[in-house]
N, CA, C and O atoms as a GROMACS GRO file, in nm:
protein
  256
    1UNK      N    1   0.073  -0.120  -0.007
    1UNK     CA    2  -0.001   0.007   0.000
    1UNK      C    3   0.093   0.122   0.000
    1UNK      O    4   0.205   0.120   0.051
    2UNK      N    5   0.038   0.221  -0.060
    2UNK     CA    6   0.124   0.349  -0.059
    2UNK      C    7   0.027   0.464  -0.086
    2UNK      O    8  -0.076   0.444  -0.151
    3UNK      N    9   0.057   0.584  -0.037
    3UNK     CA   10  -0.007   0.707  -0.045
    3UNK      C   11   0.091   0.798  -0.134
    3UNK      O   12   0.212   0.810  -0.110
    4UNK      N   13   0.025   0.857  -0.235
    4UNK     CA   14   0.089   0.956  -0.330
    4UNK      C   15   0.155   1.063  -0.244
    4UNK      O   16   0.093   1.117  -0.152
    5UNK      N   17   0.279   1.094  -0.273
    5UNK     CA   18   0.337   1.202  -0.180
    5UNK      C   19   0.247   1.315  -0.169
    5UNK      O   20   0.232   1.362  -0.056
    6UNK      N   21   0.175   1.375  -0.282
    6UNK     CA   22   0.107   1.502  -0.274
    6UNK      C   23  -0.025   1.481  -0.165
    6UNK      O   24  -0.089   1.576  -0.122
    7UNK      N   25  -0.052   1.351  -0.133
    7UNK     CA   26  -0.177   1.334  -0.054
    7UNK      C   27  -0.128   1.292   0.096
    7UNK      O   28  -0.210   1.266   0.184
    8UNK      N   29   0.007   1.288   0.116
    8UNK     CA   30   0.034   1.262   0.253
    8UNK      C   31  -0.007   1.366   0.360
    8UNK      O   32  -0.050   1.476   0.326
    9UNK      N   33   0.006   1.330   0.493
    9UNK     CA   34  -0.032   1.415   0.592
    9UNK      C   35  -0.183   1.446   0.590
    9UNK      O   36  -0.224   1.549   0.645
   10UNK      N   37  -0.259   1.368   0.534
   10UNK     CA   38  -0.412   1.383   0.534
   10UNK      C   39  -0.480   1.275   0.606
   10UNK      O   40  -0.603   1.277   0.603
   11UNK      N   41  -0.422   1.182   0.669
   11UNK     CA   42  -0.473   1.071   0.743
   11UNK      C   43  -0.503   0.965   0.661
   11UNK      O   44  -0.572   0.876   0.711
   12UNK      N   45  -0.466   0.952   0.537
   12UNK     CA   46  -0.490   0.847   0.433
   12UNK      C   47  -0.427   0.716   0.492
   12UNK      O   48  -0.492   0.613   0.512
   13UNK      N   49  -0.306   0.730   0.516
   13UNK     CA   50  -0.216   0.619   0.550
   13UNK      C   51  -0.263   0.563   0.677
   13UNK      O   52  -0.261   0.440   0.692
   14UNK      N   53  -0.308   0.646   0.776
   14UNK     CA   54  -0.361   0.590   0.898
   14UNK      C   55  -0.496   0.505   0.874
   14UNK      O   56  -0.516   0.399   0.932
   15UNK      N   57  -0.581   0.560   0.789
   15UNK     CA   58  -0.700   0.491   0.735
   15UNK      C   59  -0.670   0.350   0.681
   15UNK      O   60  -0.732   0.250   0.717
   16UNK      N   61  -0.568   0.349   0.591
   16UNK     CA   62  -0.541   0.225   0.543
   16UNK      C   63  -0.482   0.134   0.634
   16UNK      O   64  -0.511   0.016   0.617
   17UNK      N   65  -0.410   0.161   0.720
   17UNK     CA   66  -0.340   0.073   0.818
   17UNK      C   67  -0.458   0.031   0.895
   17UNK      O   68  -0.484  -0.090   0.897
   18UNK      N   69  -0.538   0.119   0.961
   18UNK     CA   70  -0.670   0.077   1.042
   18UNK      C   71  -0.758  -0.032   0.970
   18UNK      O   72  -0.803  -0.132   1.027
   19UNK      N   73  -0.775  -0.003   0.843
   19UNK     CA   74  -0.856  -0.095   0.765
   19UNK      C   75  -0.797  -0.240   0.746
   19UNK      O   76  -0.862  -0.344   0.753
   20UNK      N   77  -0.655  -0.228   0.720
   20UNK     CA   78  -0.582  -0.364   0.710
   20UNK      C   79  -0.583  -0.436   0.844
   20UNK      O   80  -0.603  -0.558   0.847
   21UNK      N   81  -0.562  -0.369   0.951
   21UNK     CA   82  -0.578  -0.433   1.082
   21UNK      C   83  -0.698  -0.508   1.114
   21UNK      O   84  -0.707  -0.622   1.158
   22UNK      N   85  -0.809  -0.410   1.077
   22UNK     CA   86  -0.929  -0.469   1.101
   22UNK      C   87  -0.974  -0.597   1.029
   22UNK      O   88  -1.039  -0.689   1.079
   23UNK      N   89  -0.927  -0.589   0.899
   23UNK     CA   90  -0.959  -0.706   0.816
   23UNK      C   91  -0.869  -0.820   0.851
   23UNK      O   92  -0.911  -0.935   0.839
   24UNK      N   93  -0.738  -0.793   0.898
   24UNK     CA   94  -0.659  -0.895   0.941
   24UNK      C   95  -0.719  -0.978   1.070
   24UNK      O   96  -0.726  -1.101   1.077
   25UNK      N   97  -0.757  -0.892   1.162
   25UNK     CA   98  -0.811  -0.948   1.279
   25UNK      C   99  -0.938  -1.015   1.258
   25UNK      O  100  -0.963  -1.114   1.326
   26UNK      N  101  -1.022  -0.973   1.171
   26UNK     CA  102  -1.150  -1.049   1.148
   26UNK      C  103  -1.111  -1.182   1.069
   26UNK      O  104  -1.193  -1.273   1.064
   27UNK      N  105  -0.996  -1.191   1.014
   27UNK     CA  106  -0.970  -1.324   0.964
   27UNK      C  107  -0.878  -1.402   1.043
   27UNK      O  108  -0.816  -1.496   0.993
   28UNK      N  109  -0.864  -1.367   1.168
   28UNK     CA  110  -0.766  -1.444   1.252
   28UNK      C  111  -0.628  -1.426   1.241
   28UNK      O  112  -0.553  -1.501   1.303
   29UNK      N  113  -0.582  -1.333   1.168
   29UNK     CA  114  -0.441  -1.309   1.136
   29UNK      C  115  -0.375  -1.239   1.263
   29UNK      O  116  -0.426  -1.136   1.308
   30UNK      N  117  -0.283  -1.284   1.309
   30UNK     CA  118  -0.222  -1.230   1.451
   30UNK      C  119  -0.095  -1.144   1.439
   30UNK      O  120  -0.043  -1.094   1.539
   31UNK      N  121  -0.041  -1.126   1.304
   31UNK     CA  122   0.066  -1.040   1.294
   31UNK      C  123   0.066  -0.998   1.141
   31UNK      O  124   0.030  -1.073   1.051
   32UNK      N  125   0.110  -0.869   1.123
   32UNK     CA  126   0.118  -0.814   0.991
   32UNK      C  127   0.266  -0.757   0.976
   32UNK      O  128   0.328  -0.716   1.074
   33UNK      N  129   0.314  -0.757   0.855
   33UNK     CA  130   0.436  -0.702   0.819
   33UNK      C  131   0.440  -0.594   0.716
   33UNK      O  132   0.359  -0.593   0.624
   34UNK      N  133   0.528  -0.507   0.730
   34UNK     CA  134   0.551  -0.388   0.625
   34UNK      C  135   0.694  -0.393   0.599
   34UNK      O  136   0.780  -0.394   0.687
   35UNK      N  137   0.716  -0.397   0.462
   35UNK     CA  138   0.855  -0.391   0.398
   35UNK      C  139   0.890  -0.266   0.336
   35UNK      O  140   0.821  -0.229   0.241
   36UNK      N  141   0.987  -0.195   0.374
   36UNK     CA  142   1.031  -0.067   0.315
   36UNK      C  143   1.170  -0.053   0.294
   36UNK      O  144   1.245  -0.128   0.355
   37UNK      N  145   1.218   0.036   0.213
   37UNK     CA  146   1.354   0.069   0.181
   37UNK      C  147   1.417   0.120   0.306
   37UNK      O  148   1.357   0.209   0.368
   38UNK      N  149   1.543   0.068   0.356
   38UNK     CA  150   1.600   0.108   0.480
   38UNK      C  151   1.627   0.246   0.479
   38UNK      O  152   1.635   0.300   0.589
   39UNK      N  153   1.643   0.322   0.367
   39UNK     CA  154   1.675   0.459   0.396
   39UNK      C  155   1.547   0.539   0.387
   39UNK      O  156   1.562   0.661   0.379
   40UNK      N  157   1.431   0.494   0.386
   40UNK     CA  158   1.299   0.556   0.379
   40UNK      C  159   1.256   0.608   0.527
   40UNK      O  160   1.161   0.555   0.584
   41UNK      N  161   1.323   0.704   0.582
   41UNK     CA  162   1.307   0.741   0.716
   41UNK      C  163   1.168   0.787   0.745
   41UNK      O  164   1.118   0.764   0.855
   42UNK      N  165   1.099   0.854   0.649
   42UNK     CA  166   0.965   0.912   0.665
   42UNK      C  167   0.870   0.795   0.688
   42UNK      O  168   0.791   0.801   0.782
   43UNK      N  169   0.875   0.684   0.602
   43UNK     CA  170   0.785   0.579   0.611
   43UNK      C  171   0.821   0.505   0.735
   43UNK      O  172   0.726   0.455   0.795
   44UNK      N  173   0.951   0.487   0.792
   44UNK     CA  174   0.983   0.420   0.892
   44UNK      C  175   0.922   0.494   1.033
   44UNK      O  176   0.880   0.427   1.127
   45UNK      N  177   0.925   0.630   1.034
   45UNK     CA  178   0.855   0.704   1.144
   45UNK      C  179   0.708   0.685   1.148
   45UNK      O  180   0.647   0.679   1.255
   46UNK      N  181   0.647   0.673   1.025
   46UNK     CA  182   0.510   0.650   1.036
   46UNK      C  183   0.459   0.514   1.086
   46UNK      O  184   0.358   0.501   1.155
   47UNK      N  185   0.540   0.414   1.044
   47UNK     CA  186   0.512   0.287   1.093
   47UNK      C  187   0.531   0.273   1.237
   47UNK      O  188   0.449   0.211   1.306
   48UNK      N  189   0.643   0.332   1.289
   48UNK     CA  190   0.666   0.320   1.436
   48UNK      C  191   0.542   0.392   1.512
   48UNK      O  192   0.495   0.342   1.614
   49UNK      N  193   0.495   0.506   1.457
   49UNK     CA  194   0.373   0.582   1.526
   49UNK      C  195   0.247   0.480   1.513
   49UNK      O  196   0.158   0.480   1.598
   50UNK      N  197   0.247   0.399   1.409
   50UNK     CA  198   0.121   0.304   1.383
   50UNK      C  199   0.152   0.183   1.472
   50UNK      O  200   0.076   0.086   1.459
   51UNK      N  201   0.251   0.175   1.559
   51UNK     CA  202   0.253   0.048   1.628
   51UNK      C  203   0.349  -0.048   1.593
   51UNK      O  204   0.378  -0.139   1.669
   52UNK      N  205   0.405  -0.031   1.470
   52UNK     CA  206   0.488  -0.137   1.416
   52UNK      C  207   0.626  -0.112   1.487
   52UNK      O  208   0.668  -0.004   1.528
   53UNK      N  209   0.690  -0.237   1.491
   53UNK     CA  210   0.824  -0.236   1.552
   53UNK      C  211   0.925  -0.312   1.452
   53UNK      O  212   0.878  -0.403   1.384
   54UNK      N  213   1.047  -0.283   1.442
   54UNK     CA  214   1.154  -0.342   1.367
   54UNK      C  215   1.152  -0.493   1.403
   54UNK      O  216   1.135  -0.525   1.520
   55UNK      N  217   1.170  -0.586   1.306
   55UNK     CA  218   1.170  -0.734   1.338
   55UNK      C  219   1.304  -0.780   1.274
   55UNK      O  220   1.383  -0.702   1.221
   56UNK      N  221   1.324  -0.919   1.284
   56UNK     CA  222   1.451  -0.974   1.238
   56UNK      C  223   1.440  -1.018   1.112
   56UNK      O  224   1.530  -1.086   1.063
   57UNK      N  225   1.326  -0.983   1.038
   57UNK     CA  226   1.302  -1.034   0.905
   57UNK      C  227   1.417  -0.971   0.802
   57UNK      O  228   1.450  -0.852   0.802
   58UNK      N  229   1.463  -1.060   0.725
   58UNK     CA  230   1.569  -1.008   0.627
   58UNK      C  231   1.521  -1.053   0.488
   58UNK      O  232   1.473  -1.162   0.457
   59UNK      N  233   1.547  -0.940   0.406
   59UNK     CA  234   1.488  -0.946   0.263
   59UNK      C  235   1.623  -0.942   0.181
   59UNK      O  236   1.709  -0.855   0.197
   60UNK      N  237   1.632  -1.047   0.091
   60UNK     CA  238   1.730  -1.068  -0.006
   60UNK      C  239   1.690  -1.033  -0.146
   60UNK      O  240   1.578  -1.065  -0.186
   61UNK      N  241   1.767  -0.976  -0.215
   61UNK     CA  242   1.741  -0.923  -0.354
   61UNK      C  243   1.853  -0.965  -0.453
   61UNK      O  244   1.968  -0.980  -0.410
   62UNK      N  245   1.828  -0.981  -0.560
   62UNK     CA  246   1.927  -1.006  -0.677
   62UNK      C  247   1.880  -0.918  -0.789
   62UNK      O  248   1.768  -0.924  -0.841
   63UNK      N  249   1.986  -0.826  -0.825
   63UNK     CA  250   1.944  -0.734  -0.949
   63UNK      C  251   1.989  -0.805  -1.063
   63UNK      O  252   2.101  -0.856  -1.060
   64UNK      N  253   1.913  -0.815  -1.170
   64UNK     CA  254   1.953  -0.897  -1.280
   64UNK      C  255   1.980  -0.803  -1.398
   64UNK      O  256   2.016  -0.849  -1.506
   0.00000   0.00000   0.00000
């Protein structure tokens, strides 16, 4: 999920996270993840404010 930069700070991201959490809970899902680029400090701050915490999940990629 993403919010267009020009539409940030309008509460849209919060609404998306709330809707995702509600849907996940209704389906019995106990944990959700978000993946973002390490240097994306703005998104990292948003996720922390939304209750997410860093995990030990590692993502490996190979550029072709």
